[in-house]
MARVO-784514 format. One record per atom (N, C-alpha, C): residue number from 0; atom name; x, y, z. Coordinates in nm, 3 decimals. Layout:
BEGIN
+-----+------+---------+---------+---------+
| seq | atom |      px |      py |      pz |
+-----+------+---------+---------+---------+
| NUM |   CA |       X |       Y |       Z |
...
+-----+------+---------+---------+---------+
END
This chain:
BEGIN
+-----+------+---------+---------+---------+
| seq | atom |      px |      py |      pz |
+-----+------+---------+---------+---------+
|   0 |    N |   9.903 |  -6.677 |  -6.670 |
|   0 |   CA |   9.855 |  -6.767 |  -6.568 |
|   0 |    C |   9.815 |  -6.686 |  -6.445 |
|   1 |    N |   9.708 |  -6.727 |  -6.378 |
|   1 |   CA |   9.658 |  -6.654 |  -6.262 |
|   1 |    C |   9.754 |  -6.669 |  -6.144 |
|   2 |    N |   9.768 |  -6.560 |  -6.071 |
|   2 |   CA |   9.855 |  -6.561 |  -5.954 |
|   2 |    C |   9.783 |  -6.629 |  -5.838 |
|   3 |    N |   9.851 |  -6.711 |  -5.765 |
|   3 |   CA |   9.795 |  -6.779 |  -5.648 |
|   3 |    C |   9.862 |  -6.725 |  -5.524 |
|   4 |    N |   9.780 |  -6.694 |  -5.424 |
|   4 |   CA |   9.836 |  -6.651 |  -5.296 |
|   4 |    C |   9.753 |  -6.713 |  -5.184 |
|   5 |    N |   9.815 |  -6.728 |  -5.071 |
|   5 |   CA |   9.747 |  -6.787 |  -4.956 |
|   5 |    C |   9.758 |  -6.690 |  -4.840 |
|   6 |    N |   9.643 |  -6.662 |  -4.778 |
|   6 |   CA |   9.638 |  -6.578 |  -4.659 |
|   6 |    C |   9.569 |  -6.655 |  -4.548 |
|   7 |    N |   9.603 |  -6.622 |  -4.426 |
|   7 |   CA |   9.533 |  -6.677 |  -4.311 |
|   7 |    C |   9.444 |  -6.568 |  -4.255 |
|   8 |    N |   9.315 |  -6.598 |  -4.245 |
|   8 |   CA |   9.219 |  -6.503 |  -4.191 |
|   8 |    C |   9.132 |  -6.575 |  -4.090 |
|   9 |    N |   9.076 |  -6.500 |  -3.997 |
|   9 |   CA |   8.986 |  -6.558 |  -3.897 |
|   9 |    C |   8.845 |  -6.506 |  -3.919 |
|  10 |    N |   8.749 |  -6.592 |  -3.897 |
|  10 |   CA |   8.610 |  -6.549 |  -3.906 |
|  10 |    C |   8.574 |  -6.471 |  -3.780 |
|  11 |    N |   8.471 |  -6.384 |  -3.793 |
|  11 |   CA |   8.425 |  -6.313 |  -3.674 |
|  11 |    C |   8.321 |  -6.398 |  -3.600 |
|  12 |    N |   8.257 |  -6.341 |  -3.501 |
|  12 |   CA |   8.164 |  -6.416 |  -3.417 |
|  12 |    C |   8.041 |  -6.464 |  -3.494 |
|  13 |    N |   8.015 |  -6.409 |  -3.613 |
|  13 |   CA |   7.901 |  -6.450 |  -3.694 |
|  13 |    C |   7.944 |  -6.537 |  -3.813 |
|  14 |    N |   8.069 |  -6.580 |  -3.816 |
|  14 |   CA |   8.117 |  -6.667 |  -3.922 |
|  14 |    C |   8.157 |  -6.594 |  -4.049 |
|  15 |    N |   8.174 |  -6.463 |  -4.043 |
|  15 |   CA |   8.208 |  -6.384 |  -4.161 |
|  15 |    C |   8.360 |  -6.367 |  -4.172 |
|  16 |    N |   8.402 |  -6.348 |  -4.296 |
|  16 |   CA |   8.543 |  -6.321 |  -4.323 |
|  16 |    C |   8.549 |  -6.208 |  -4.427 |
|  17 |    N |   8.642 |  -6.119 |  -4.412 |
|  17 |   CA |   8.655 |  -6.010 |  -4.510 |
|  17 |    C |   8.760 |  -6.049 |  -4.614 |
|  18 |    N |   8.735 |  -6.009 |  -4.737 |
|  18 |   CA |   8.825 |  -6.044 |  -4.847 |
|  18 |    C |   8.915 |  -5.929 |  -4.890 |
|  19 |    N |   8.881 |  -5.808 |  -4.848 |
|  19 |   CA |   8.962 |  -5.693 |  -4.885 |
|  19 |    C |   8.893 |  -5.606 |  -4.987 |
|  20 |    N |   8.949 |  -5.487 |  -5.008 |
|  20 |   CA |   8.888 |  -5.387 |  -5.095 |
|  20 |    C |   8.870 |  -5.432 |  -5.240 |
|  21 |    N |   8.958 |  -5.517 |  -5.290 |
|  21 |   CA |   8.947 |  -5.557 |  -5.431 |
|  21 |    C |   8.822 |  -5.642 |  -5.457 |
|  22 |    N |   8.757 |  -5.691 |  -5.354 |
|  22 |   CA |   8.635 |  -5.770 |  -5.369 |
|  22 |    C |   8.511 |  -5.693 |  -5.324 |
|  23 |    N |   8.527 |  -5.567 |  -5.292 |
|  23 |   CA |   8.417 |  -5.485 |  -5.243 |
|  23 |    C |   8.304 |  -5.478 |  -5.345 |
|  24 |    N |   8.180 |  -5.498 |  -5.300 |
|  24 |   CA |   8.059 |  -5.489 |  -5.383 |
|  24 |    C |   8.063 |  -5.580 |  -5.506 |
|  25 |    N |   8.121 |  -5.695 |  -5.493 |
|  25 |   CA |   8.127 |  -5.793 |  -5.602 |
|  25 |    C |   8.031 |  -5.908 |  -5.570 |
|  26 |    N |   7.978 |  -5.971 |  -5.673 |
|  26 |   CA |   7.894 |  -6.090 |  -5.655 |
|  26 |    C |   7.985 |  -6.211 |  -5.660 |
|  27 |    N |   7.967 |  -6.299 |  -5.564 |
|  27 |   CA |   8.053 |  -6.416 |  -5.554 |
|  27 |    C |   7.968 |  -6.544 |  -5.553 |
|  28 |    N |   8.018 |  -6.648 |  -5.617 |
|  28 |   CA |   7.962 |  -6.781 |  -5.602 |
|  28 |    C |   8.040 |  -6.850 |  -5.492 |
|  29 |    N |   7.970 |  -6.912 |  -5.399 |
|  29 |   CA |   8.034 |  -6.980 |  -5.287 |
|  29 |    C |   8.008 |  -7.130 |  -5.304 |
|  30 |    N |   8.114 |  -7.206 |  -5.323 |
|  30 |   CA |   8.103 |  -7.350 |  -5.339 |
|  30 |    C |   8.169 |  -7.418 |  -5.220 |
|  31 |    N |   8.096 |  -7.508 |  -5.157 |
|  31 |   CA |   8.155 |  -7.584 |  -5.047 |
|  31 |    C |   8.188 |  -7.723 |  -5.099 |
|  32 |    N |   8.316 |  -7.758 |  -5.090 |
|  32 |   CA |   8.366 |  -7.888 |  -5.137 |
|  32 |    C |   8.430 |  -7.958 |  -5.019 |
|  33 |    N |   8.350 |  -8.034 |  -4.947 |
|  33 |   CA |   8.400 |  -8.098 |  -4.826 |
|  33 |    C |   8.439 |  -7.992 |  -4.725 |
|  34 |    N |   8.565 |  -7.990 |  -4.684 |
|  34 |   CA |   8.609 |  -7.890 |  -4.586 |
|  34 |    C |   8.671 |  -7.768 |  -4.654 |
|  35 |    N |   8.656 |  -7.757 |  -4.786 |
|  35 |   CA |   8.707 |  -7.641 |  -4.859 |
|  35 |    C |   8.593 |  -7.553 |  -4.907 |
|  36 |    N |   8.617 |  -7.424 |  -4.912 |
|  36 |   CA |   8.523 |  -7.328 |  -4.968 |
|  36 |    C |   8.592 |  -7.259 |  -5.085 |
|  37 |    N |   8.528 |  -7.261 |  -5.200 |
|  37 |   CA |   8.583 |  -7.198 |  -5.319 |
|  37 |    C |   8.494 |  -7.079 |  -5.354 |
|  38 |    N |   8.556 |  -6.963 |  -5.367 |
|  38 |   CA |   8.484 |  -6.841 |  -5.405 |
|  38 |    C |   8.520 |  -6.806 |  -5.548 |
|  39 |    N |   8.417 |  -6.776 |  -5.628 |
|  39 |   CA |   8.441 |  -6.736 |  -5.766 |
|  39 |    C |   8.362 |  -6.610 |  -5.794 |
|  40 |    N |   8.424 |  -6.514 |  -5.863 |
|  40 |   CA |   8.353 |  -6.393 |  -5.904 |
|  40 |    C |   8.245 |  -6.432 |  -6.003 |
|  41 |    N |   8.131 |  -6.364 |  -5.998 |
|  41 |   CA |   8.019 |  -6.398 |  -6.085 |
|  41 |    C |   7.945 |  -6.273 |  -6.129 |
|  42 |    N |   7.874 |  -6.287 |  -6.239 |
|  42 |   CA |   7.778 |  -6.187 |  -6.284 |
|  42 |    C |   7.644 |  -6.258 |  -6.289 |
|  43 |    N |   7.541 |  -6.190 |  -6.246 |
|  43 |   CA |   7.408 |  -6.249 |  -6.242 |
|  43 |    C |   7.321 |  -6.185 |  -6.349 |
|  44 |    N |   7.254 |  -6.267 |  -6.425 |
|  44 |   CA |   7.163 |  -6.219 |  -6.529 |
|  44 |    C |   7.021 |  -6.238 |  -6.478 |
|  45 |    N |   6.940 |  -6.133 |  -6.478 |
|  45 |   CA |   6.802 |  -6.150 |  -6.434 |
|  45 |    C |   6.732 |  -6.257 |  -6.518 |
|  46 |    N |   6.647 |  -6.338 |  -6.457 |
|  46 |   CA |   6.583 |  -6.449 |  -6.525 |
|  46 |    C |   6.504 |  -6.402 |  -6.647 |
|  47 |    N |   6.442 |  -6.286 |  -6.638 |
|  47 |   CA |   6.364 |  -6.235 |  -6.750 |
|  47 |    C |   6.450 |  -6.194 |  -6.870 |
|  48 |    N |   6.581 |  -6.183 |  -6.851 |
|  48 |   CA |   6.672 |  -6.147 |  -6.960 |
|  48 |    C |   6.759 |  -6.264 |  -7.006 |
|  49 |    N |   6.752 |  -6.376 |  -6.937 |
|  49 |   CA |   6.836 |  -6.491 |  -6.969 |
|  49 |    C |   6.807 |  -6.547 |  -7.108 |
|  50 |    N |   6.684 |  -6.531 |  -7.156 |
|  50 |   CA |   6.647 |  -6.583 |  -7.289 |
|  50 |    C |   6.740 |  -6.530 |  -7.397 |
|  51 |    N |   6.784 |  -6.404 |  -7.381 |
|  51 |   CA |   6.869 |  -6.344 |  -7.484 |
|  51 |    C |   7.000 |  -6.421 |  -7.499 |
|  52 |    N |   7.057 |  -6.465 |  -7.387 |
|  52 |   CA |   7.184 |  -6.536 |  -7.391 |
|  52 |    C |   7.166 |  -6.681 |  -7.433 |
|  53 |    N |   7.042 |  -6.728 |  -7.435 |
|  53 |   CA |   7.012 |  -6.864 |  -7.481 |
|  53 |    C |   6.975 |  -6.865 |  -7.629 |
|  54 |    N |   6.959 |  -6.748 |  -7.690 |
|  54 |   CA |   6.918 |  -6.737 |  -7.830 |
|  54 |    C |   7.032 |  -6.669 |  -7.907 |
|  55 |    N |   7.114 |  -6.751 |  -7.974 |
|  55 |   CA |   7.233 |  -6.698 |  -8.042 |
|  55 |    C |   7.199 |  -6.596 |  -8.149 |
|  56 |    N |   7.090 |  -6.619 |  -8.221 |
|  56 |   CA |   7.052 |  -6.527 |  -8.329 |
|  56 |    C |   7.013 |  -6.390 |  -8.271 |
|  57 |    N |   6.933 |  -6.391 |  -8.165 |
|  57 |   CA |   6.890 |  -6.265 |  -8.103 |
|  57 |    C |   7.009 |  -6.193 |  -8.041 |
|  58 |    N |   7.096 |  -6.266 |  -7.972 |
|  58 |   CA |   7.213 |  -6.205 |  -7.910 |
|  58 |    C |   7.305 |  -6.145 |  -8.016 |
|  59 |    N |   7.322 |  -6.216 |  -8.127 |
|  59 |   CA |   7.404 |  -6.164 |  -8.236 |
|  59 |    C |   7.346 |  -6.035 |  -8.292 |
|  60 |    N |   7.213 |  -6.030 |  -8.307 |
|  60 |   CA |   7.148 |  -5.908 |  -8.357 |
|  60 |    C |   7.168 |  -5.791 |  -8.263 |
|  61 |    N |   7.154 |  -5.816 |  -8.133 |
|  61 |   CA |   7.174 |  -5.709 |  -8.034 |
|  61 |    C |   7.317 |  -5.660 |  -8.037 |
|  62 |    N |   7.412 |  -5.751 |  -8.039 |
|  62 |   CA |   7.553 |  -5.711 |  -8.042 |
|  62 |    C |   7.587 |  -5.635 |  -8.170 |
|  63 |    N |   7.532 |  -5.680 |  -8.282 |
|  63 |   CA |   7.556 |  -5.611 |  -8.408 |
|  63 |    C |   7.497 |  -5.470 |  -8.403 |
|  64 |    N |   7.376 |  -5.457 |  -8.350 |
|  64 |   CA |   7.314 |  -5.326 |  -8.339 |
|  64 |    C |   7.391 |  -5.233 |  -8.247 |
|  65 |    N |   7.442 |  -5.285 |  -8.137 |
|  65 |   CA |   7.521 |  -5.202 |  -8.046 |
|  65 |    C |   7.651 |  -5.156 |  -8.113 |
|  66 |    N |   7.712 |  -5.246 |  -8.188 |
|  66 |   CA |   7.835 |  -5.211 |  -8.259 |
|  66 |    C |   7.808 |  -5.102 |  -8.364 |
|  67 |    N |   7.695 |  -5.116 |  -8.436 |
|  67 |   CA |   7.658 |  -5.016 |  -8.536 |
|  67 |    C |   7.628 |  -4.882 |  -8.469 |
|  68 |    N |   7.557 |  -4.884 |  -8.358 |
|  68 |   CA |   7.525 |  -4.759 |  -8.287 |
|  68 |    C |   7.652 |  -4.692 |  -8.237 |
|  69 |    N |   7.745 |  -4.771 |  -8.185 |
|  69 |   CA |   7.872 |  -4.715 |  -8.137 |
|  69 |    C |   7.948 |  -4.648 |  -8.250 |
|  70 |    N |   7.937 |  -4.705 |  -8.370 |
|  70 |   CA |   8.005 |  -4.648 |  -8.486 |
|  70 |    C |   7.925 |  -4.533 |  -8.548 |
|  71 |    N |   7.807 |  -4.503 |  -8.491 |
|  71 |   CA |   7.726 |  -4.393 |  -8.542 |
|  71 |    C |   7.647 |  -4.427 |  -8.667 |
|  72 |    N |   7.632 |  -4.556 |  -8.694 |
|  72 |   CA |   7.556 |  -4.600 |  -8.812 |
|  72 |    C |   7.413 |  -4.630 |  -8.769 |
|  73 |    N |   7.320 |  -4.544 |  -8.808 |
|  73 |   CA |   7.180 |  -4.558 |  -8.771 |
|  73 |    C |   7.096 |  -4.574 |  -8.897 |
|  74 |    N |   6.977 |  -4.630 |  -8.882 |
|  74 |   CA |   6.884 |  -4.646 |  -8.995 |
|  74 |    C |   6.843 |  -4.508 |  -9.045 |
|  75 |    N |   6.832 |  -4.496 |  -9.178 |
|  75 |   CA |   6.792 |  -4.368 |  -9.236 |
|  75 |    C |   6.646 |  -4.339 |  -9.208 |
|  76 |    N |   6.564 |  -4.442 |  -9.213 |
|  76 |   CA |   6.422 |  -4.426 |  -9.187 |
|  76 |    C |   6.390 |  -4.501 |  -9.058 |
|  77 |    N |   6.332 |  -4.431 |  -8.962 |
|  77 |   CA |   6.295 |  -4.494 |  -8.836 |
|  77 |    C |   6.176 |  -4.587 |  -8.853 |
|  78 |    N |   6.136 |  -4.653 |  -8.747 |
|  78 |   CA |   6.022 |  -4.744 |  -8.755 |
|  78 |    C |   5.892 |  -4.669 |  -8.783 |
|  79 |    N |   5.797 |  -4.738 |  -8.844 |
|  79 |   CA |   5.666 |  -4.681 |  -8.872 |
|  79 |    C |   5.579 |  -4.704 |  -8.748 |
|  80 |    N |   5.579 |  -4.608 |  -8.658 |
|  80 |   CA |   5.509 |  -4.623 |  -8.531 |
|  80 |    C |   5.358 |  -4.630 |  -8.548 |
|  81 |    N |   5.305 |  -4.563 |  -8.649 |
|  81 |   CA |   5.160 |  -4.568 |  -8.672 |
|  81 |    C |   5.117 |  -4.710 |  -8.712 |
|  82 |    N |   5.194 |  -4.774 |  -8.799 |
|  82 |   CA |   5.163 |  -4.912 |  -8.838 |
|  82 |    C |   5.178 |  -5.007 |  -8.720 |
|  83 |    N |   5.280 |  -4.986 |  -8.642 |
|  83 |   CA |   5.303 |  -5.071 |  -8.525 |
|  83 |    C |   5.187 |  -5.056 |  -8.426 |
|  84 |    N |   5.140 |  -4.934 |  -8.406 |
|  84 |   CA |   5.027 |  -4.912 |  -8.316 |
|  84 |    C |   4.901 |  -4.978 |  -8.369 |
|  85 |    N |   4.877 |  -4.968 |  -8.500 |
|  85 |   CA |   4.759 |  -5.031 |  -8.560 |
|  85 |    C |   4.764 |  -5.182 |  -8.540 |
|  86 |    N |   4.881 |  -5.243 |  -8.557 |
|  86 |   CA |   4.895 |  -5.386 |  -8.536 |
|  86 |    C |   4.874 |  -5.421 |  -8.389 |
|  87 |    N |   4.932 |  -5.344 |  -8.300 |
|  87 |   CA |   4.916 |  -5.369 |  -8.157 |
|  87 |    C |   4.770 |  -5.359 |  -8.115 |
|  88 |    N |   4.696 |  -5.266 |  -8.174 |
|  88 |   CA |   4.554 |  -5.249 |  -8.141 |
|  88 |    C |   4.473 |  -5.371 |  -8.187 |
|  89 |    N |   4.519 |  -5.440 |  -8.291 |
|  89 |   CA |   4.449 |  -5.558 |  -8.343 |
|  89 |    C |   4.475 |  -5.682 |  -8.259 |
|  90 |    N |   4.587 |  -5.686 |  -8.190 |
|  90 |   CA |   4.625 |  -5.805 |  -8.113 |
|  90 |    C |   4.543 |  -5.811 |  -7.984 |
|  91 |    N |   4.509 |  -5.931 |  -7.944 |
|  91 |   CA |   4.436 |  -5.949 |  -7.821 |
|  91 |    C |   4.533 |  -5.968 |  -7.706 |
|  92 |    N |   4.496 |  -5.916 |  -7.590 |
|  92 |   CA |   4.578 |  -5.939 |  -7.471 |
|  92 |    C |   4.560 |  -6.082 |  -7.424 |
|  93 |    N |   4.667 |  -6.136 |  -7.365 |
|  93 |   CA |   4.660 |  -6.273 |  -7.310 |
|  93 |    C |   4.578 |  -6.276 |  -7.183 |
+-----+------+---------+---------+---------+
END
């Protein structure tokens, strides 16, 4: 169970409050609930990468590949870059 503690702190002249070294350089979500403020640690995913976390199949493939790479298991034959280039040359730009 998470430890709960209560501290009394004062804001400075600009309305800021320090949380201490354990929160240094962390991203926080700030929720205002009436006269209460709730801070939660957060991680932010760039919008251009959010699709991966919305696609279970793609995310599973990436995680599986990372696990295989960590274990040193790599494909014996690399990709056919010449074929990929030929296909890319055939595709039209949007």
